[in-house]
N, C-alpha and C positions, 0 to 999 in steps of 0.2 A: 750144561747151561755157562759154563766157563768160555767153550770157544763161540758160543752163540752169544754170548754179552762181550768177548773179543773181537767177533765179526763186524766191520764195519758197513756190510749191506744188510747184517739184521737189525731190527728194530724191536724192541721189548715194550709190549702194551702195557702200560700202567697198570696196575694192578695187585694188589695183597691177598688179592683171592685163586690166582692164577697166574701159570706161567706161560703165556701166548707171547711167541716170537713171530716178527712177517718180514720176508723178504721179498722185495719190489723185483722182478723181469729174471726170477731164477731159472725159467726157460724163455726160450725163443719162441718166435713168433710160429717157426718152421719147426722148431721142439714140439710145440703144443698142439698146431695139424697133423703132425703126425702118430701122438698117441691120441687123438681123438679118431683116428682111421681105426686104430689098430683096437678103440675101443670098442667101436659099431662090430669089429669082427669077434669078438669074443663074450660083446653083452649077453645076458639074460635077464630075466626078472631079478631081483636084488632079495636074497634073504637072508636074515639074523639068523647064528646059530642058532638061536631057540624059536624062532618065531618065520612064523610062513610068511609067505608073501602077500597072500591072501587076510592075514589081519589087518592089511593098511598103515602098517609102523612106516615099512620100507617100501616106497611105491616107484623105486629107479631100476636101473638097468646096471650090472654091475658086471666084472670079468677079471681073473686075474693074466696078467699076461707072463709070458715064456720070460723065468729068470736065466733064459742062458741065451735069450736077443742079444746081440751085441748093443744094439740099443737103449734095451731096457736097465743092460745093465750098466752102462755108461751113468745111465740118471740115479741108478742106484747109489752106485760108489761118491756120486756129488753130495746125495743126501748123509749117506754114511760118513762120510768126510765133514760135513758139518757138524755135527756132534762126536768125531776123532773115534767111531765104531768099526769095528771089523766088520766085513760083509757077511758074515754067516749070522749073524743077530739077529736080525730084520724078518719081517715078513716079506713075502714077494709082494709087490707092486700090485695096486687093483685099480682099476680104472672105473670109474659110474658116470650114467649118465642121465640126464632129471628132464623130463621133457615138461614144456609146460604144466605148471598143476601138482607136479610131480613134490614129494617131502620125503626127509627121512626124522621123525618124532625125536624129540628131546633124549636123548640116550648119552651112555659115556664111553670112552675106547678102550674097556677093561674088560678081563672077565671077572661076576662073581665068584667070591670063593663059595664054595657049595655048591653053584650055576653045574648044570648038564654039563659044560663043556671046560669046567676048572680040570679036570684031569685031563680031559683029551687036549688040549692045549698050552698049559701050563703046564703038565709035568715033560713035556717034549721041549719049549723051546722056550718059558718062563713067562708070567707076565709082560702083561705090555707096558712100555712105557712112556714112548714118545708115538705123538702121533703124526706124521708130516701129510700135509695137502695142499698141491698146485692145482689153480684154478688154471684149465684150460682156454677159455674164450669169457670173451663181456656179453652181457645179456643188456636186454632193453627194460628187461620188470625182471625181478623177481630172484632166485638164485642165490641169495645172502645164506651165509653162514651167520646163525646168533647164540651166542652164550648168555644164558639167561642170568646164572648168577650173577655174573659181573657187569650187566645190562649194556653188554657190547656187539655189533652184528656189524660184518666184513662184507662188503661186495665185492662181487668176483671182479677182477683184472687178470687179463691172459698171462700167465706168468707167475701169480704172484702165489708163495709160497706162504702156509700157514703151517704153524708147527707149533704143540704144544705137552705140557706133561699132565701126563695122564691120573698122577696123583695128585695134582691140584686144579687139574681142569675141573668147569662149571659142567653140568649140564649142557651139550649145546645141542642144536638141528641148523638141518638142512632145508631153505625155504625158499 
């Protein structure tokens, strides 16, 4: 939080209900294009840890990137540097692709205490704290991320990073 507040490229979204920051042009157009190609190579129907794709709660395509790939490692390092974190505390970078009409219904990016994944994930790496999301392309329509509780919607802009603290984040969805 202190690092983001002092980062001249980071803009804190005004809200007393959530800690959300935006950083424009976090990735270049070339980096965005390369990541989109990488997503296409690993994408499969998205699932939640506790909800199957057939439930239509999340209808996108997702895939994990190779954490040892030098390009992926460099982007991960840039993300870690924004918060001043060592590289071993974050999750691997994952990519999502949304086709027209696909969505991820309102949700929170943390594990519920007592849920089936609490012991599996939190006992190994701990609870999620910050989410970093980068838009890779502009779109003609749709594609927004809406934070319902604070009434803010963010439109995709290629290279723009949004990040938020899980403990303060409102339910959000990808439209």
